[in-house]
C-alpha positions in Angstrom: 57.0 -23.1 48.3 54.3 -25.4 46.8 51.0 -26.3 48.5 51.2 -29.3 50.9 48.4 -30.8 48.9 49.0 -32.6 45.6 46.1 -31.1 43.7 43.5 -28.4 44.3 44.1 -26.9 47.7 40.7 -26.9 49.4 41.8 -24.2 51.8 41.7 -21.8 48.8 37.9 -22.3 48.8 37.7 -20.0 51.9 35.8 -16.8 51.2 38.9 -14.8 52.3 40.9 -16.3 49.5 38.6 -17.4 46.7 37.9 -14.1 45.0 41.6 -13.2 44.6 42.4 -16.8 43.7 39.7 -16.8 41.0 41.1 -13.7 39.4 44.7 -14.9 39.5 43.9 -18.3 38.2 41.9 -17.0 35.2 44.7 -14.6 34.2 47.3 -17.4 34.7 45.3 -19.8 32.6 45.1 -17.1 29.9 48.9 -16.9 29.9 49.3 -20.6 29.7 47.0 -20.9 26.8 48.6 -17.9 25.0 51.9 -19.6 25.1 50.6 -22.5 23.0 48.5 -20.5 20.5 49.4 -19.9 16.9 49.3 -16.3 15.7 45.8 -16.8 14.3 44.3 -16.7 17.8 44.4 -14.6 20.9 43.0 -14.9 24.5 40.8 -12.2 26.0 39.9 -11.8 29.7 36.2 -10.9 29.8 33.8 -10.1 32.7 30.2 -10.8 33.5 28.4 -8.5 36.0 25.0 -9.0 37.7 23.2 -7.8 40.8 23.0 -10.1 43.8 21.6 -9.3 47.3 24.1 -11.7 48.9 23.7 -14.1 51.8 22.6 -12.9 55.2 20.6 -9.9 54.0 18.2 -8.7 56.7 14.5 -8.4 56.0 12.7 -5.2 56.9 11.4 -5.6 60.5 7.9 -5.2 61.7 7.4 -2.4 64.2 6.1 -3.1 67.7 2.3 -3.7 67.9 0.1 -1.2 69.6 -0.3 -2.0 73.3 -3.7 -1.3 74.8 -3.8 -0.5 78.5 -6.0 -2.6 80.8 -9.1 -1.0 82.4 -8.4 0.7 85.7 -10.3 3.1 87.9 -8.5 6.0 86.2 -8.8 4.5 82.7 -12.3 3.2 81.9 -12.6 0.2 79.7 -14.3 2.3 77.0 -11.2 4.5 76.6 -8.2 2.4 75.6 -4.8 4.2 75.6 -2.5 3.5 72.6 1.2 3.4 73.3 3.3 5.0 70.6 4.7 2.6 68.0 8.5 2.3 68.5 10.5 1.6 65.3 13.1 -1.1 65.2 16.5 -0.5 63.7 16.9 -2.7 60.7 19.0 -3.0 57.6 17.6 -3.3 54.1 19.2 -5.7 51.5 21.3 -3.7 49.1 22.0 -5.3 45.7 25.7 -6.0 45.2 27.4 -5.8 41.8 29.1 -9.1 41.3 31.8 -9.4 38.6 33.0 -12.8 37.4 35.9 -13.1 35.0 36.2 -15.7 32.2 38.2 -16.3 29.1 37.5 -16.3 25.4 39.8 -17.6 22.7 39.1 -15.6 19.5 40.2 -15.7 15.9 42.4 -12.8 15.3 41.2 -12.0 11.8 37.5 -12.0 12.6 37.2 -11.6 16.4 34.9 -14.7 16.4 34.8 -16.5 19.7 36.1 -20.0 19.3 36.3 -21.2 22.9 34.9 -20.0 26.2 36.6 -21.0 29.4 34.9 -20.7 32.8 36.1 -21.1 36.4 32.9 -21.6 38.4 32.4 -19.3 41.4 30.4 -20.1 44.6 27.5 -18.0 43.3 27.4 -20.1 40.1 26.8 -23.2 42.2 24.1 -21.8 44.6 20.5 -20.9 43.7 20.1 -17.2 42.8 21.1 -14.6 40.2 24.6 -15.9 39.8 23.6 -19.4 38.9 20.8 -18.2 36.6 23.1 -15.8 34.8 25.7 -18.5 34.2 23.2 -21.2 33.3 21.7 -18.9 30.6 25.2 -18.2 29.2 26.0 -22.0 29.3 22.9 -22.8 27.3 23.8 -20.2 24.7 27.3 -21.6 24.3 26.2 -25.2 24.2 23.7 -24.3 21.5 26.4 -22.6 19.4 29.5 -23.5 17.5 31.7 -22.2 20.4 33.6 -24.8 22.5 33.1 -24.8 26.2 35.7 -25.6 28.9 34.3 -25.5 32.4 36.4 -25.8 35.6 34.7 -26.6 38.9 37.3 -26.4 41.7 34.7 -26.0 44.4 33.4 -28.8 46.6 30.3 -27.0 47.7 27.1 -26.2 45.8 25.3 -28.0 43.0 27.4 -29.1 40.1 26.4 -28.0 36.6 24.2 -30.5 34.7 25.5 -33.2 32.5 23.7 -36.3 31.3 24.5 -39.9 31.9 26.0 -41.8 34.7 28.7 -39.7 36.4 31.0 -41.0 39.1 31.0 -38.4 41.9 34.4 -36.7 42.4 35.6 -33.8 44.5 36.4 -31.5 41.5 35.3 -31.6 37.8 36.6 -30.2 34.5 34.3 -30.3 31.4 35.6 -30.0 27.9 32.8 -29.7 25.3 34.0 -29.4 21.7 31.1 -28.1 19.6 31.6 -30.7 16.9 31.3 -33.6 19.3 28.1 -32.5 21.1 26.2 -33.8 22.8 29.2 -35.9 23.8 31.7 -34.2 26.0 34.7 -35.1 28.2 34.4 -34.9 31.9 37.6 -35.1 34.0 36.8 -36.1 37.6 39.5 -35.2 40.2 39.6 -36.4 43.8 41.2 -34.5 46.6 44.3 -36.7 46.5 44.9 -36.3 42.8 46.7 -33.6 40.8 44.7 -31.5 38.3 44.8 -33.0 34.8 46.3 -31.8 31.6 43.4 -30.9 29.3 43.1 -30.2 25.6 41.6 -26.7 24.8 39.8 -27.2 21.4 40.2 -24.7 18.6 38.9 -24.4 15.0 38.5 -27.6 13.0 41.8 -28.5 11.4 43.8 -26.9 14.2 45.0 -29.1 17.0 44.1 -28.3 20.6 46.3 -26.4 23.0 47.2 -28.8 25.9 47.3 -27.0 29.3 48.6 -28.5 32.5 46.1 -27.2 35.1 48.2 -28.3 38.0 51.2 -26.2 36.8 48.8 -23.2 36.5 47.5 -23.7 40.0 51.0 -24.2 41.5 52.2 -20.9 39.9 49.2 -19.0 41.3 49.7 -20.5 44.7 53.3 -19.5 44.7 52.9 -16.0 43.4 49.9 -15.3 45.7 52.1 -16.4 48.7 49.2 -18.5 50.0 51.7 -20.7 51.8 52.3 -17.8 54.2 48.7 -16.8 54.4 46.8 -20.1 54.9 46.6 -21.5 58.4 46.6 -25.3 57.9 46.1 -25.9 61.6 42.4 -24.8 61.1 39.6 -27.0 59.8 39.0 -26.7 56.0 36.1 -24.7 54.8 32.7 -26.3 54.4 31.3 -28.7 53.2 32.6 -31.2 55.7 34.9 -33.9 54.3 34.0 -37.6 54.4 35.7 -39.8 56.9 38.3 -41.2 54.5 39.2 -37.8 53.0 39.5 -36.2 56.4 41.8 -38.9 57.6 43.9 -38.5 54.5 44.0 -34.7 55.0 45.0 -35.0 58.6 47.9 -37.3 57.7 49.0 -35.1 54.8 49.1 -32.0 57.0 50.5 -33.6 60.1 54.1 -32.3 59.5 52.7 -28.9 58.5 50.8 -28.6 61.7 53.7 -29.7 63.9 56.0 -27.0 62.4 
């Protein structure tokens, strides 16, 4: 059963689903690309790992201050009595090893990386080690002869930097062919639209592999049985939708919520 939404299903952005969806989508995208590649290329699923303290980490607490007793007849003012310091129970922030998967299209004969494909994660779009690690990699790719395809299917967080006047949209797909830089193609997708077909650039002289992102998403949604796992009667995950998008979503899910 397909998603009740025509494009990216924003309910997949919930923390309970995103990690598994991210992994499934990356592998499914690799399979879709592989089907269109000539024997001179292959697709590899790679992983980037970094340490992150995560959100909600507790700081080490400060113990109770020493309490000095007031002067009494039995306790002269010149002899304060110190009450024993009582420790608080706290938690210390433990670094978490975060692994993010991405794709590389390589030339079979040389192993040279021709194209890098990234599906952004929530940590890539928030300040912290995850964004810093990805931004550093992004700079290296954009300064090289490797093509970059960057998929942003998350509404929250800060989008990756591009130059020029950009029309704000719910989701974004960037295709940066190395020979065209600094120019690149940015596909903006609203909540009401299907994900686009995009060209995956290869070596000069070889035509791109065209991938229908919506078909990849639909397959992942079906195989992950998200239709039986997502409760569409609940509010979507943050950030909050604008009034027009919320009205459209309520109308789109009305039949789903009545069943």
